[in-house]
FITI-549623 format. One record per residue (C-alpha): x, z, y; residue number from 0. Coordinates in steps of 0.25 Angstrom, whole numbers, m for minus. Each point is the difference from the previous one (the first is absolute). Example, Ala and Ser with C-alpha at 12.3 -4.5 7.8 and 13.67 -1.06 7.14 Angstrom:
REM FITI-549623
49  31  m18  0
6  m2  14  1
END
This chain:
REM FITI-549623
0  0  0  0
6  m4  13  1
4  11  10  2
m10  m3  10  3
m11  0  m10  4
4  13  m5  5
m1  6  14  6
m13  m7  3  7
m7  8  m12  8
8  12  1  9
m10  8  9  10
m11  m3  m10  11
9  4  m12  12
4  13  7  13
m15  3  2  14
m2  m1  m15  15
11  10  m2  16
m9  10  6  17
m13  m6  m7  18
m9  10  6  19
6  m2  14  20
m1  m14  5  21
10  m4  11  22
m2  5  14  23
3  m10  11  24
8  9  9  25
12  m8  m2  26
m2  m11  m10  27
m11  m7  8  28
9  m11  3  29
6  m4  m14  30
11  m10  m1  31
m5  m14  m4  32
7  m11  m6  33
3  m9  12  34
14  m6  0  35
4  2  14  36
12  m5  7  37
5  14  4  38
9  m1  12  39
m8  m9  9  40
m11  10  2  41
9  10  8  42
2  m1  15  43
13  m3  7  44
5  12  7  45
4  m7  13  46
m11  7  8  47
m3  15  2  48
m14  3  4  49
0  12  9  50
m14  1  4  51
m13  m7  m3  52
m14  0  7  53
m12  m4  m9  54
m14  m3  6  55
m11  m2  m10  56
m15  m4  3  57
m8  1  m13  58
m13  m8  m2  59
m10  6  m10  60
m10  m11  3  61
0  m15  3  62
4  m4  14  63
0  m14  7  64
14  m2  m4  65
3  10  m11  66
m6  3  m14  67
m4  14  m4  68
11  8  m6  69
11  m6  8  70
9  5  12  71
7  m5  12  72
14  5  1  73
12  0  11  74
13  5  m4  75
12  2  9  76
13  3  m6  77
12  4  8  78
13  m3  m8  79
15  0  2  80
9  m11  m5  81
10  5  m9  82
9  m13  0  83
2  m12  9  84
m5  m14  m3  85
m14  3  m5  86
m9  m12  1  87
m12  4  m8  88
m7  13  m1  89
m6  4  m14  90
m11  10  m2  91
m9  2  m11  92
m15  m3  1  93
m12  m2  m9  94
m12  m1  10  95
m11  m10  1  96
5  m8  13  97
12  0  9  98
m3  m2  15  99
8  m1  12  100
15  5  m1  101
9  3  11  102
15  5  0  103
5  6  13  104
13  6  4  105
1  15  5  106
m2  m5  15  107
m13  m7  m4  108
6  m15  0  109
m7  m8  m11  110
9  m6  m10  111
m3  m14  m4  112
m5  m3  m14  113
3  m13  m8  114
m10  m10  5  115
m1  m7  m13  116
m1  12  m9  117
m2  13  7  118
m6  8  m11  119
1  m2  m15  120
m9  8  m10  121
8  1  m13  122
m12  5  m8  123
7  1  m13  124
10  11  5  125
m10  5  11  126
9  m3  11  127
m3  m4  14  128
12  m8  6  129
1  m1  15  130
9  m12  4  131
7  0  13  132
3  m13  7  133
13  m7  m4  134
12  6  6  135
m7  13  4  136
5  13  m7  137
m1  15  1  138
11  8  4  139
6  12  m7  140
m6  13  5  141
m10  m8  9  142
m14  6  1  143
m12  m9  m3  144
m15  0  m1  145
m8  m7  m10  146
m15  m1  3  147
m9  m6  m11  148
m15  m2  1  149
m7  m1  m14  150
m13  2  m8  151
0  9  m12  152
m10  2  m12  153
m6  13  m5  154
2  m1  m15  155
m13  2  m9  156
7  12  m8  157
11  10  2  158
7  m6  m12  159
5  m12  9  160
5  10  10  161
3  m4  15  162
m12  3  8  163
m13  1  m9  164
m14  3  2  165
m9  10  m7  166
m14  4  0  167
m9  11  m6  168
m14  4  1  169
m2  13  7  170
m11  11  m2  171
m7  m7  12  172
m2  m12  m9  173
8  m9  9  174
13  m8  m4  175
12  5  8  176
12  m8  2  177
15  3  2  178
13  m7  1  179
13  6  m5  180
14  m4  m2  181
9  2  m12  182
13  m7  3  183
10  6  m10  184
9  m6  m6  185
m1  m15  6  186
m13  m1  7  187
2  3  15  188
2  m15  1  189
m15  m1  m3  190
m3  9  12  191
10  m6  10  192
12  m10  m1  193
11  10  m2  194
14  4  m5  195
m7  5  m13  196
12  6  m7  197
3  15  0  198
14  m1  6  199
m6  m6  13  200
m5  12  8  201
m7  0  13  202
m9  8  9  203
m14  m5  0  204
m11  0  11  205
m14  m2  m6  206
m12  m5  8  207
m14  m2  m6  208
m12  m7  6  209
m11  5  m8  210
m15  m1  0  211
m6  9  11  212
m10  5  m11  213
11  4  m9  214
6  14  m1  215
14  2  5  216
11  m7  m7  217
11  8  m7  218
15  m5  m1  219
14  7  m1  220
m1  7  13  221
m10  6  9  222
m8  m9  10  223
7  m1  13  224
m12  m6  7  225
m14  m5  m3  226
m7  m10  10  227
m14  m1  3  228
m7  m11  m8  229
3  m14  6  230
m8  m11  m7  231
m4  9  m11  232
15  4  m3  233
7  13  2  234
15  m1  2  235
8  11  m7  236
15  2  3  237
8  9  m9  238
12  7  3  239
13  m6  m4  240
5  3  m15  241
13  6  m4  242
10  m11  m4  243
m5  m4  m14  244
m2  m12  m10  245
m11  m10  2  246
m7  4  m13  247
m3  14  6  248
m9  m6  11  249
m15  4  m2  250
m13  m3  6  251
m14  5  m4  252
m12  m5  7  253
m14  4  m4  254
m14  2  5  255
m1  15  m4  256
12  6  m6  257
2  14  6  258
9  13  m1  259
m6  8  m11  260
10  12  0  261
10  4  11  262
9  12  1  263
m2  1  15  264
15  2  2  265
4  m7  13  266
15  1  m3  267
m1  m3  m15  268
m13  m8  m1  269
m4  m4  m14  270
m13  m8  m2  271
m8  m6  m12  272
m8  m12  3  273
m11  m7  m8  274
m14  m6  m1  275
m10  10  6  276
m7  1  m13  277
12  7  m6  278
0  10  11  279
0  12  m10  280
12  m5  m8  281
12  1  9  282
3  15  0  283
9  1  m12  284
9  m11  6  285
0  8  13  286
4  12  m8  287
13  m6  m7  288
5  m10  11  289
5  10  11  290
7  9  m9  291
6  m12  m7  292
5  m6  13  293
6  14  4  294
7  2  m13  295
6  m14  0  296
5  2  15  297
7  13  m4  298
6  m6  m13  299
5  m13  6  300
4  6  14  301
m7  m11  8  302
m13  5  7  303
m11  m11  m2  304
m7  2  13  305
13  m3  8  306
3  m13  m7  307
m7  m7  12  308
m8  3  13  309
m15  1  m3  310
2  1  m15  311
m12  2  m8  312
m3  3  m15  313
m13  m6  m4  314
m5  m3  m14  315
m11  m10  m2  316
m8  m2  m12  317
m4  m15  m3  318
m11  m3  m10  319
9  m13  m3  320
15  1  m2  321
10  m8  m9  322
8  12  m3  323
m1  15  m1  324
5  2  14  325
9  m6  10  326
9  8  10  327
m2  m7  13  328
6  8  11  329
m10  9  7  330
m12  m5  m8  331
2  1  m15  332
m11  m8  m7  333
m5  4  m14  334
m10  m5  m10  335
m12  10  1  336
2  7  m13  337
14  3  4  338
m4  8  12  339
m14  4  0  340
m5  12  m9  341
m14  5  m2  342
m3  13  m7  343
m8  m2  m12  344
3  m15  m1  345
15  m2  0  346
8  5  m13  347
12  8  0  348
9  m12  m3  349
m4  m8  12  350
0  13  9  351
15  2  m5  352
3  m15  4  353
m5  2  14  354
10  11  2  355
12  m8  m7  356
m3  m13  6  357
m1  7  14  358
13  6  m3  359
6  m14  m4  360
m5  m7  13  361
4  11  9  362
14  0  m7  363
1  m15  4  364
0  4  15  365
14  4  m3  366
4  m9  m11  367
m6  m14  3  368
m4  1  14  369
11  8  8  370
10  m6  m10  371
m3  m13  m7  372
6  m7  m12  373
7  m12  6  374
m6  m9  m10  375
m11  1  m11  376
11  m1  m11  377
2  15  3  378
m14  4  2  379
3  12  m9  380
7  6  13  381
m14  1  6  382
m9  2  m13  383
9  9  m8  384
2  10  11  385
m15  0  3  386
m4  1  m15  387
10  12  m1  388
m7  7  12  389
m14  m4  m6  390
2  11  m10  391
11  10  6  392
m6  0  14  393
m14  3  m5  394
5  10  m10  395
7  7  12  396
m13  2  7  397
m9  3  m12  398
6  6  m12  399
m13  1  m7  400
1  m15  m4  401
13  2  m8  402
5  m13  6  403
15  2  m2  404
m3  1  m15  405
m10  m11  0  406
11  m9  6  407
6  m1  m14  408
m12  m5  m7  409
m5  m9  11  410
12  m6  5  411
13  2  m8  412
m7  m3  m13  413
m8  m12  6  414
14  m5  5  415
6  1  m14  416
m11  m8  m6  417
0  m11  11  418
16  m1  0  419
2  m2  m15  420
m2  m14  m2  421
11  m11  0  422
m7  m7  12  423
0  13  9  424
6  m2  14  425
10  9  7  426
m4  9  12  427
8  m10  8  428
m5  m14  m4  429
2  m13  8  430
m14  m5  5  431
m2  m11  11  432
m14  m6  m2  433
m13  7  4  434
m3  m1  m15  435
13  7  m4  436
m2  10  11  437
m14  4  m5  438
5  1  m14  439
11  10  4  440
m11  10  4  441
0  6  m14  442
2  12  m8  443
15  m2  0  444
0  1  16  445
m10  12  0  446
2  8  m13  447
14  m2  m3  448
4  1  14  449
m6  14  1  450
5  4  m14  451
14  m3  5  452
m2  8  12  453
m5  12  m8  454
12  m1  m10  455
10  0  13  456
m7  12  5  457
2  8  m12  458
14  m6  m2  459
5  3  14  460
m8  12  3  461
m12  m1  10  462
8  5  12  463
10  m12  m1  464
m12  m9  m4  465
m7  4  13  466
12  m2  8  467
3  m14  m4  468
m14  m4  4  469
1  6  14  470
14  m7  1  471
m6  m13  m4  472
m12  1  9  473
8  5  12  474
10  m12  m1  475
m10  m11  m3  476
m13  4  8  477
m7  m12  6  478
9  m9  m8  479
0  m7  m13  480
8  5  m12  481
7  m5  m12  482
4  8  m13  483
14  2  6  484
m7  8  12  485
m7  9  m10  486
13  2  m8  487
7  4  12  488
m9  11  3  489
1  5  m14  490
15  m1  1  491
1  8  13  492
m8  11  m5  493
7  1  m14  494
13  1  7  495
m4  10  10  496
m6  9  m10  497
10  m2  m11  498
m12  m3  m9  499
8  m8  m11  500
13  8  1  501
m2  4  m15  502
m1  m15  m4  503
13  m6  3  504
m5  m13  m8  505
m12  m2  10  506
0  m8  13  507
m14  1  6  508
0  m14  5  509
4  m6  m13  510
m11  9  m7  511
m10  m6  9  512
4  m14  m1  513
m1  0  m15  514
m14  5  1  515
m5  m9  11  516
7  m13  m4  517
m2  0  m15  518
m14  m1  m7  519
m4  9  m11  520
4  14  m4  521
7  6  m12  522
m4  8  m13  523
10  10  m4  524
2  2  m15  525
4  15  m2  526
7  4  m13  527
3  15  m2  528
9  6  m10  529
m6  13  m3  530
13  5  m6  531
9  m3  11  532
m9  0  12  533
5  m14  4  534
m10  m9  6  535
3  m14  0  536
m8  m9  10  537
m1  m15  1  538
m8  m8  10  539
m6  m13  m1  540
m11  m8  8  541
m14  3  m5  542
m8  m12  m4  543
m14  2  m6  544
2  m13  m7  545
13  m8  m3  546
11  m1  10  547
14  3  2  548
9  5  12  549
13  5  2  550
m4  7  13  551
3  15  1  552
m5  10  11  553
5  13  6  554
m9  11  m7  555
m1  14  5  556
m2  8  m13  557
m8  13  m1  558
m3  7  m13  559
m4  13  m6  560
m1  6  m14  561
m9  9  m8  562
9  12  0  563
0  1  15  564
m10  m10  6  565
1  m2  15  566
m11  m8  6  567
3  3  14  568
14  m6  2  569
m2  m15  2  570
14  m1  6  571
9  m9  m8  572
11  6  m8  573
7  m13  m4  574
m1  m14  6  575
2  m12  m11  576
6  m12  7  577
4  m8  m13  578
m6  m5  m13  579
3  13  m7  580
2  15  3  581
3  13  m7  582
m5  14  3  583
4  12  m8  584
m10  12  0  585
0  13  m8  586
m2  m4  m15  587
m14  4  m4  588
m11  m6  m9  589
m10  m2  11  590
m8  m10  7  591
6  m6  13  592
m8  m7  11  593
6  m10  10  594
m5  m4  13  595
m6  14  4  596
m14  m2  6  597
2  m15  0  598
7  m1  13  599
10  m11  m4  600
m5  m14  m1  601
4  m3  m15  602
m6  2  m14  603
6  9  m10  604
1  m3  m15  605
6  11  m10  606
5  0  m14  607
m10  2  m10  608
3  15  m2  609
m1  4  14  610
m13  m7  1  611
m5  7  m12  612
5  14  6  613
m8  m4  12  614
m13  m3  m8  615
2  13  m7  616
1  8  13  617
m13  m7  5  618
m7  3  m12  619
3  15  1  620
m3  1  15  621
m3  m12  9  622
5  8  12  623
14  2  m6  624
3  m13  8  625
m4  m2  14  626
m12  m8  2  627
7  m11  8  628
10  m2  m11  629
m12  0  m10  630
m5  m11  9  631
13  m7  m1  632
1  1  m15  633
m14  m6  m1  634
3  m12  9  635
14  m2  m6  636
m5  1  m15  637
m11  m11  3  638
11  m9  7  639
10  3  m11  640
m10  m4  m11  641
m4  m12  7  642
14  m5  2  643
4  2  m15  644
10  11  3  645
m9  11  m7  646
m8  m1  m13  647
m15  2  1  648
2  12  m10  649
10  7  9  650
m8  m3  13  651
m13  5  m6  652
7  12  m6  653
4  4  15  654
m13  m4  6  655
m8  9  m10  656
2  12  10  657
m11  m7  9  658
m10  6  m10  659
3  13  6  660
4  m4  14  661
m11  1  11  662
9  m4  12  663
m3  m11  10  664
14  m3  0  665
1  m3  m15  666
m14  m7  m1  667
2  m10  12  668
11  m7  m7  669
m6  2  m13  670
m12  m7  4  671
8  m12  5  672
8  m1  m13  673
m12  1  m9  674
m7  m10  8  675
12  m9  m1  676
m1  1  m16  677
m15  m2  0  678
0  m12  8  679
8  m7  m11  680
m10  4  m10  681
m12  m6  7  682
0  m12  m10  683
1  10  m12  684
m14  7  0  685
3  8  m12  686
14  4  4  687
m5  4  14  688
m11  8  m6  689
9  8  m9  690
10  2  12  691
m11  5  9  692
m4  10  m11  693
14  5  0  694
0  1  15  695
m12  9  0  696
8  11  m7  697
11  m2  11  698
m11  2  10  699
m7  12  m6  700
8  11  7  701
0  m6  14  702
m14  m4  0  703
m4  14  m5  704
9  7  11  705
m6  m9  11  706
m14  m1  m3  707
m9  m11  3  708
m7  5  12  709
7  m1  14  710
5  14  4  711
m1  6  14  712
9  m3  11  713
9  12  m2  714
6  m6  m13  715
14  m6  2  716
0  m14  4  717
9  m4  m12  718
m11  6  m9  719
m10  m8  7  720
8  m13  m1  721
3  3  m15  722
m15  0  m3  723
m2  m12  8  724
10  m8  m8  725
m2  6  m14  726
m15  m1  0  727
1  m14  5  728
10  m3  m12  729
m8  8  m10  730
m13  m7  3  731
6  m13  0  732
5  1  m14  733
m13  6  m5  734
2  15  m1  735
m13  5  m5  736
m1  13  9  737
4  m8  13  738
m9  m12  m3  739
m12  10  m2  740
2  8  12  741
2  m13  9  742
m12  m7  m6  743
m8  13  3  744
5  1  14  745
m3  m15  3  746
m14  2  m5  747
m2  12  9  748
5  m9  12  749
m10  m11  m4  750
m11  10  1  751
5  5  14  752
11  9  m3  753
14  0  7  754
13  m2  m7  755
12  8  5  756
10  m10  6  757
12  5  m9  758
m7  m5  m13  759
m8  m12  6  760
10  m10  m5  761
m1  3  m15  762
m15  4  1  763
m4  m13  7  764
8  m9  m10  765
m4  7  m13  766
m14  1  4  767
m1  m15  3  768
8  m4  m12  769
m11  5  m8  770
m11  m2  10  771
m11  m10  3  772
m2  m10  11  773
m9  9  7  774
10  11  0  775
10  m10  6  776
m9  m3  11  777
m1  15  4  778
15  0  2  779
0  m13  7  780
m10  5  10  781
9  12  3  782
12  m9  1  783
m6  m9  11  784
m5  12  8  785
13  8  m1  786
6  4  14  787
13  5  m6  788
10  m11  m4  789
7  9  m11  790
m13  3  m6  791
m4  m15  1  792
12  m4  m8  793
m3  10  m11  794
m14  m5  m1  795
5  m14  m1  796
9  4  m11  797
m11  6  m7  798
m9  m12  1  799
11  m8  m7  800
m2  8  m12  801
m13  m5  m4  802
m2  m7  m14  803
m13  m6  4  804
1  m15  0  805
m10  m2  12  806
7  11  8  807
14  m6  m2  808
m6  m13  5  809
m5  6  12  810
13  8  2  811
8  m12  0  812
m9  m7  10  813
0  12  9  814
16  0  0  815
m1  m14  7  816
m9  5  11  817
3  9  12  818
m6  12  m8  819
14  1  m5  820
11  1  10  821
11  m11  m1  822
11  10  m2  823
m8  6  m12  824
m3  m13  m7  825
12  m2  m9  826
m1  15  m5  827
m15  m3  m2  828
3  m10  m11  829
10  10  m6  830
m11  11  0  831
m9  m10  m8  832
11  m3  m10  833
4  14  m2  834
m15  5  0  835
m4  m5  m13  836
7  m7  m11  837
m9  m12  0  838
0  m3  15  839
13  m8  0  840
m7  m11  m8  841
m12  0  9  842
9  0  12  843
8  m12  m5  844
m12  m8  m1  845
m4  3  14  846
14  m3  5  847
0  m13  m7  848
m12  m4  8  849
3  6  13  850
15  0  2  851
0  m7  13  852
m10  10  6  853
8  12  m6  854
13  m6  6  855
m7  m1  14  856
m5  14  m2  857
13  7  m3  858
7  m9  10  859
9  m9  m7  860
8  m3  m13  861
9  12  2  862
m11  10  m3  863
m7  m9  m10  864
12  1  m8  865
m3  15  m2  866
m14  m3  m4  867
5  m10  m11  868
11  9  m5  869
m8  12  m1  870
m11  m8  m7  871
10  m5  m10  872
5  14  m3  873
m14  5  m4  874
m4  m12  m8  875
0  m2  m15  876
6  m12  m7  877
m13  m8  0  878
m1  2  15  879
15  m4  2  880
m2  m13  m7  881
m12  m2  9  882
8  3  12  883
11  m8  m4  884
m9  m12  m3  885
m6  1  14  886
13  1  7  887
6  m12  m8  888
m13  m9  3  889
1  4  15  890
15  1  2  891
0  m10  11  892
m11  7  8  893
4  15  m2  894
12  4  9  895
1  13  m9  896
2  m8  m13  897
15  4  m2  898
m4  15  2  899
m12  m1  m9  900
8  m6  m11  901
11  11  2  902
m11  10  0  903
m5  m5  m13  904
14  0  m6  905
2  15  4  906
m14  4  m6  907
4  m6  m13  908
14  7  1  909
m7  13  2  910
m9  m3  m12  911
12  m4  m9  912
7  13  4  913
m13  8  m4  914
m1  m7  m13  915
14  2  m3  916
1  15  3  917
m14  4  m3  918
3  6  m14  919
12  7  5  920
m7  6  12  921
m12  5  m8  922
9  6  m11  923
8  7  10  924
m12  5  8  925
m7  5  m12  926
12  7  m5  927
6  6  13  928
m4  14  m3  929
5  1  m14  930
14  m5  5  931
2  11  10  932
6  10  m9  933
8  11  5  934
15  m4  m1  935
3  13  m8  936
m10  m4  m10  937
6  m14  m1  938
14  6  m3  939
m6  9  m10  940
m7  m11  m7  941
13  m8  0  942
8  11  m6  943
m11  2  m11  944
0  m15  m3  945
15  1  m2  946
m1  12  m9  947
m10  m7  m9  948
9  m12  m2  949
END
């Protein structure tokens, strides 16, 4: 399979690794496609430096005499400095509807003549606007010039096209309300105005909006400096000048009724939540977390937010339609509604937690991304890795009850390890040039691996040195762009001042960072312990889930602890492994040893069989003998090691047997992921799947009994609520009798007018409808269409996809193509259906074959339709795959996604083949896991007895 095809279906396949949790569009909404772009021609020359930009926008929501509805007039004035002599043409980026009058003037106001025969060229393939000066006329180095361009732009129909888009909703007043908003990251400021649309070009921006007089006040990056009286039905709004920033951070939000729904009332440190008036009761939680997060980040990073510019504001706005989870526009962060709005009694604990973490992520961007920006998108991890790190650790600092510092491991470190284990994975620093490549680099690698690397560095260097390095970096690079070398320099200075690596003479921090940033993948360490001598021999190799080879080695901070004196609090490395192999000597003892304490290192661990058996024995005796984060590590590593062929199924299930006693959220979150991965490979083997599920019921007994089916009160620990949320979804999904009975009863009560607690709604809705009637489906559909809270709306949409009723499936699929399902939710809506009931994939295939053009339009292009097809193949049996394959072949010239579809079919068959090949071994291992875990002493006695009897 070609590399680009693998990357195109990767997001869909990753979603299936967590079969109960379809992919979230937070950072994978722009999936890399299969275009073969000519890379270097997409980049701007660096001969001009834009220092200031004035943008004037006049939106048209209705048809006028000379403008269609949903268009806008624009005037952009860019003040530039020439960085070299001899410039005869000026090149910007644009992707607007029409280009009008253009002038170029000197600093003194004198017009510069343009080429009379070819003054302007629109190089649409590269989205360039080339302004040609008259022959013999050139700019002078250090000269100051002004470019003024009149143009017409278009409000895109959905947020998935980014740029400026339009959105509408029906309010409680029964009226349709319109708004226009901008989403310019990463390469879409050129849709709003001709611009230097690369992050390394920084300017200050002055925004002017001429909005309809009957609309509410416009919101932008800065406060309004002035608003005129209506003239010809328009109000002219002039906003204060922004800090020096990249063009993608410009934002405008124009609406007929959006308003402030929560405000801290602090004139010196203002913090406001903006949204539809109908969501007026949903902003309080976001207001509670935002100001303390801002203050903590200011203190930790040493740069006060409200001093970054005059008239600095800190608004957060909730948009019903948004392509990603949120976007860090300076002064006005825009969120999808479910990532900002919380409604008591309607929003579940998972989504409430996400409001806190996503807010922390976006506020973290004010320093990492806005104040200092990655020079180019090949190093987007500099923006996203830091923001993702603070997503958990900043929020943990202001609310310890969420245990987010611990959750980081299972949410980010383990997801990074899963994403980063294929042969086609990319390094953190990876060359990208085209818009397609840029979008593809906003991936799990940049976010989760970037964050995991930072967490490893914090524990390796110590938090004080880590914090100091960030302060140095921000202080040196503020208002500028940065490359990895600038990050490395901040670390090197802090490490040298603190003597943080004095004990490790073999480690240079710059080399350490380079290895992790510029090389793809990560290692597994193979640990062989001699119980007689105490010698520990360690070898590292790159970890691949399938076949692959590499000579790459990484510098690894090693931590370990042993049974005789377990120390789970010391996460400071005692050794650093820089070569292929390494030796450690500890006091000889016949005991288990655990490496990577609390899984703060970014690597997997595989032990010799005897040490694994000692670990399994210890967990059988007392699951709490090993720290819950290392139990989470063991679960995640064991599934990965079995999958890659490094561990036998017999040994793997011998170790995993402790899950039958463990009720920890941290053990069960990766366990559900691992079990689902196996189940997905048995979908074509109903007898195998049924037997495997029977085995899994035994694994679930203790944790289900411990948690109970009913949602608890709000005083229980969040992680317990989360554990019930995921465990019960898994249990009901695989047919656990008690879970199914309870959920079905709850759904029946809801149909009869009862209310279901939001923390159990997901599995109650799904289970109830999987066995329910068309009439019962319509009850939930009515509630879905009437929902005023987007988080609850998505839960209901997911539940609707679980129906097995043929007519309900038909109506669901038809609904997905209408405005009843938001554009951002449509790809997931198809996945909800495939996952919801085993027979739905075949029904969906027939619908897709008939309606693929409408679906492609509804999900906005081939890129997202790729995911629809890839997920479909993954849930389809062999008969369905043959049907899908025939359809693709018959229409190969008219289906742009043909190659991705064929690759998805091949991947599905490979999964089936893996399941068929491994089914007997896995069932045998899973059946016999309990019997295998005999205390080591008994094993020794049995061996001695056998020798005596010979």
